[in-house]
N, C-alpha and C positions, 0 to 999 in steps of 0.2 A: 268399249273393251275393258275387261276386268284384268287387273294385274295381281299376281301372286308372288310373294317373296318367301322363299324357304331358307331358313337359317340354321346354323349349328349342325351342319352335315358333317358327320365323322370323316367320311371319304366320299367324294363325288367321282364316280368311276366312268372311264371312257370319255373324257372331256377332249374335244378336238375342235380346233379352229376351222379346219377343213377335213373332209373325210374322203377316202377312196377305198376300193377293194384291197384288202391286205393279203400280201403274198409272203410265203416263207417266213423269214426271220421277223418281218413286220408284225406278225401275230403275237409275238412275245412282248410287244410294247403296248402297255395299257395305261394311258395317261390318267393320273389321279390328282385331285386337289384336296388338301386336308389341313385344317377344317375349312368348310366351304359354304357358300351361299349359292342359290339358284333363283333366277328371275324368270317369270312366265307372263305372257300376255295371252289371255284366253287359252288356246290349246298349243301355244308355240313357246319354245325356249327363246328368251331374248337377252339373257345375260347370265354369267356365272363367274366365280372367282374365289379368292381367299377371303375368309371372314374379316380379316383385318383390313382388307381393301374396301369392303362394302361400306364401312363407316364413312369413307370419303366420297361415296357416290350418292348419298342421301336417298337411297332406295327405300329405307324403312318408312319414312314419313309419306312417301308417294305411292305406296302399294295399297290396293284395296283389301287384300287378304294376306295375313302374316301366318306362316306355318313354322313352328319350332320343331325341327325334326328330332330334337333331343338326342343327338348323337347317332342317328341312323346312318347307315351306309346307303347311298342312292346309286342305282345302276339304270341304264336304259332297259326297257322291257325286252324279253326274249323275242326273237324273230324266227319262228319255226317254219322253215322253207320247204318242208316235205311232210304232208299228212294225207291220210285217207279218212278224215274225221266224219264224213257223211256215210254212215252204214247203219244197219239195223241188226239187233240181236248180238249174240256173242258166239265164240267158238271154243268154249272151254273143253268140249268133248275132244276136239282135235289136240288141245293142249295135253290131255291125258294120252292120246295116241302117240304124241311125240315122246312123252316120258316112257312109253312102252316100246319105243324104238323105231317108229315110222319116220321117214324123212319128209321134209317140206314137199319135195317133188313127188314122192309116193302118195301122200295125202291128196295132192292136186290131181294125180292120175286116176285116183279112185272117185273123183267127182267132188272131193272136198275142197278146202282152201278157198280160192277166189270164187269158184263155181258155187260153193256152199253159200257164201255171202250174196252172190248174185240171185240165187233162188229166193232167199229171204227178202232181199231188197225189192225184187219185182212183185212180191206179194204184199208190199207195204205201201200205203198211200203217201203222196207227197207231203201232206200235212203232218203225218206221224213221223216221217223221216226228218222233217224240219224240227219237230219238237225234240226228238232224240239228239239231233245235232246241236240244237240250241243249249241243251243242258250241258253238253260237252264243252261248248264254247265258254259258258259261264265258269265251268270248273277250271279250265286251263288259264282263263284270264286271272283268276284268283291265285294261280301259281306263277303269275308273272309274264305270261305270253301276251304280247300286244299286237302281234301280226302273225298271220298263218296262211300258208298255201294249202288249198284243199283240192284233191283230185276226184274226178269221177272214176269209173272203171269197174263198178260192181253191177252196172246195168246190163252191159254186154248185149244190148238190143237198142234199136232206135228209141223206143219209148223209155226204156230204163235209163239210158245215158242222159237223155234230155231231162228226165225227171230229176236225176241227181244234180245236173248243172243248174237247173232252175231253182232247186233248193239252195245251192251254193250262192246263186245270185240274190236270193231272198235274205240269206245270212249277211251278205255284203251290205244290203240295204238297211238292215235292222241292227246289226252289231256295231259297237264302237270300235271293235278291232279292225285293223287293216287286213283285208282278205283278198287273196289272189286265187283264181280258178284255173285248174289244168284239166284238159280233156284227155282222159286215159281210156278211151274206148278200146285201145290195143293193150289191154291188161292180160288177157288170155283169150283163147279161142272158145266160144260157146260150144257146148257138146255137139250141137247139130252141124258145126262147121269144122270139127276136128280133122276131117278129111277133105275139106274144101276151104283152104286158107284164103285163096283168091276171092272166093265169094264173100267172106267176112270183110276182107280189106276193101272190096268194092262197096260194101255197105257203109263202112266208115267214111270212105271218100265221097260217095255219091248221095248217101241218105242222111248221114249225121252232120258232117262238116258244113254243108250249106245252111242248115237250120241253126247250128251253133253260131255261125257268122251273122246270120240275119238277126238273131235275138241277142247278140253280143254276150254269149254265155261263158266264154273262156278267154283267158289271157295267154295260156301256153298250151302246147300239145306234148303229150308224153307217150312213151311206148315202153313196155317191159321187154327189153332186148335180152333174151335168155334162152338157153337150150330148152326145148320143149314148149316154148312160148313164141316169141317173134324173133326171126333171124335179123342179122345186121342189115341185110338187103331189104327185108320187109320194113324194118324200122326206117330206113332212109326214104322209101316210097311213101310211107304214111306221113312222116315229118314234112317232106317236101309238099305234100298235098295240103297239110295244115298251114305251112308257111305262105302258101298262095292267098290264104285268108288273114294273114298277119299274125298267126300264132307262132311264137318262138318255141323251139324245142327245149324241154327239160326232161332228161331221160333216166330211166332205171337201167343201169348197166353193171355187169360184173358182180351180181349178188351171189350167184351160185357157180357160174362158169365164165371163162373168157372166150367170147365168140366174135370179137370184132366191134363191140359196142363203143369202146373208147375211141377208136379211129373214126367210126361213123359220127360220134358226137362232136369230135373236134372238127371234122370236115363240115358239119352242119352249123358250126359255131353255136352250139347249145349253150343256153344260159347256165345250166348246171348239169353235171353228170353225177348221179346219185346212187348210193349203196357202196360199191367199190370194195366189197369184202375180199374178192378174189382178183388180185392184181399181180402180174409178173413184172420183172425188171424192165422189160421192153416197154410195157404200158406206162409204168411210172416215168420212164425217161420221156415218153411221148407227151404225157401230161405236163412234165416239167418244161420241155422244149416249147410246147404250145403256149405256156403261161409266161414265157419270157417277154419283156417289154417290146422287143423289136419284132416279135411275131404277131402279138396283138389279140390273141384269143382272151377275152375277158370272162371266161367261164369259171365256174366254181366247182370244186370237188366237195360234194355234200355227203357227209358221213352220218350214218344212222346206227349208232352203237347199240341202242336198246333192241333193235331187230336182231342183230347178231347175238346179243346177250340172250334174248328170249329163245332163239333157235339153237343155242349152244354151238355157234359157229365161231371160228377165229375172227376177232375184231379187225377192223380196217387198219391198214398200215399208216396211221396218222403221222407218226414221226418221220417216216421216209418221205411222205408227200410234202410235209412242211420243210424238211431239210433240203428237199429238191426244189423248193421255191414255189410250190403250188399254193393257190388260194383255197383254203379249207373252211367249210361251214359245217355246223352241226344242226341236226333236226331230229324230230321225234319219230317219224314214220308212223304216227298214231293210226292204228288199224286193228281190226278184231282178230287177225290171224297170227301176226308175227311181232306186233308191238302194241299191245292193248293199253297204252299209257301215253298221255300227252304231256307228262311232267318233264319240262325242260331242265329243271334243277337236277333231276337224276341223270339226264343226258349229259350235262356238264360234269357232274361228279364221276360218272362212269368213264367219260373220256379222259379224265385225269388219272383215275385209278387203273384202268385197264389199257388205255392207249398211250399213256405216259405223256399226255399233253399238259403243259404248265397251266395253272389256273388262269393266267393272263391270256394264253392262247385259246383256251376253251371258251372264256367269256367273250373274247373278240369274235370267235367263230360262231357263237350262238346269238350274237347281237348284230354287229356291223356287217360281217360277211353274210350272215343269214338274211339281212335286209337286201344286200346286193344280189343274193341268189333268187330273189323274187322281184327285182326291179324297184326296190324301195330304198336304195342306199342314200338317196338325196333327201329322204323324209324321215328315216328312222335309223336306229341302231347305234347312235352315239349321242352324247350330250354336246350338241352343237347349236349355235344360234341359227334360228330358222327352222329347225327340225321340230317334230311333234313332241309334246310333253307326255311321253309314255314312259313311266318311271316305276321302278321297284324300290320300295322302302324296306330295308331289312330290320329285323330285330337286332338288339345289341350283339355285335360279334367282335372278336378281338382282332381279326385281320381278314383280308380278302381270301386267303387260302382256306380259311375256316369254312367257307361256303361249300366247296366240294369235299373237304375233309369230313364234315359232319353230315354225310349224305342221307342219313335216315331221319333228319330233323327238318321240319318246315321252318325256315329262317325268314320267311317273308312276313312282314307286318302289315303293309298296305300296298296297294297297286293303284297307280294313276294312269288313266287312259284319256288322251286328248285333254289333259289339264284338269281332269275331274277324278276324284277317288271313286273306285267301284266297290260295290258290296254285294 
C-alpha cells in the first residue's frame, strides 16, 4: 500500500467523523479544518486534522508521497446524482426555437425534444455513443465531478435502451469515476405509441426489464411523471415492475406540472425525487412530513437549477424545502435539450445566486447529499476516514464563499480521483 500525506491545506472542507443524509438546518453546517493535513492510503482517506497536530503523529517520515498543497482549499469531489450524459449530437436549433417563444412541451409535441435525441441516438453505433460519452466524462471530471448517475431514456425501443445501458456499463468499467445507471425507458412515449400507452408500458415491463436484470445493466428505475408524458398511475406500475428486479425508483416529478408524482414517489420510497420546479404548499408539507425521522423516508429532493435556468422557468423553492426539514441535493441534469452542461461548479453558484442557498448548504447538497442520492453516501461526499480520496484542490481563494461568488472563473487547480491526480 502506498501512503500519501497532503500538508499545508488552507481549508479542508466537509470533514466528518461520521456522515449521514443531511436534512433541513443540517445543510448549513459544513465542518472545516484550517490549516490542515490529510493522510491517504492508496485510494482511501485514513487521517486528517490540524497541521499543528500532525507534527505529533510522525506522519511525515512514514509517508511514501508528500504533497504540499501550498495553501489550496480541498473539498470532496462533486457527486452529480442526475444526468443524461449518454446522448449523441446537440439541439441548438431547439435552443433558438425556445428563444423564439416555443415552450418545452410544444417542442416535444412537434416531435422535437426527447424524440429528436431518440432519432439521433438510434442512428448512432454503440461505439460512437461511448466515445462521445467518454469525452464528456473526461470534461466533467476535470471540473471536479467524481461520481455521476447516468440515465437511459433516449432509446425508446428495446434495442435503443439496451444500447444506452450497455454504454453506461462500459463507462462504469473503464472510468475512474463512480457511476450509477438508471433505466429511464419511460422518458416519453415513442411516436408509434402515442395512442397506445399500454403497448409501450408492456414493452418496458416484458421486453426491456428482463434483459436489463439479466445483464445487470441498471441500479435504478426512473419515470418522467409529467402531463403529456407518464401519469402518476403509469409511473407506479412501471416502478413496481422495476422493483421486482431490485431496481429502486429515482423519479422525474413536478418539472412542469403537479400531477401526483410527489405522493407516488413517497409511497414507493423513492431514493430521490428530482426536478421539483413546480411545488405547491401541500406537496412541500408532504415532503417535509415524509422526511421526519419518525416517518423514515430517506428520500432526497434533488434540485436541477441549470435546467430551470436554461428553460427560463422559476427555479426550485430550495429555501422552503430546507426550512421545512427536507434533504436537498443538487445535480446538473446534463442533457442536450434542457441543460447542456455538466459543470457542477455553476450548479453550486446558481443555487446560491438564484435559490438563496448558503454556500455551505450548496456544497453539502452537491457532495454528501448528492452521494446519498445515488446510494454512495458511505463511500463518497465528505472527508471521512474510510471514504474514497476523491478530492478537489482549488486555486488560491480568500474564502469558501468566493467559490460561488466568482461564478465565471474556473477555480479548480487539480482533481484527485481514487487517490490519483487526473489530467
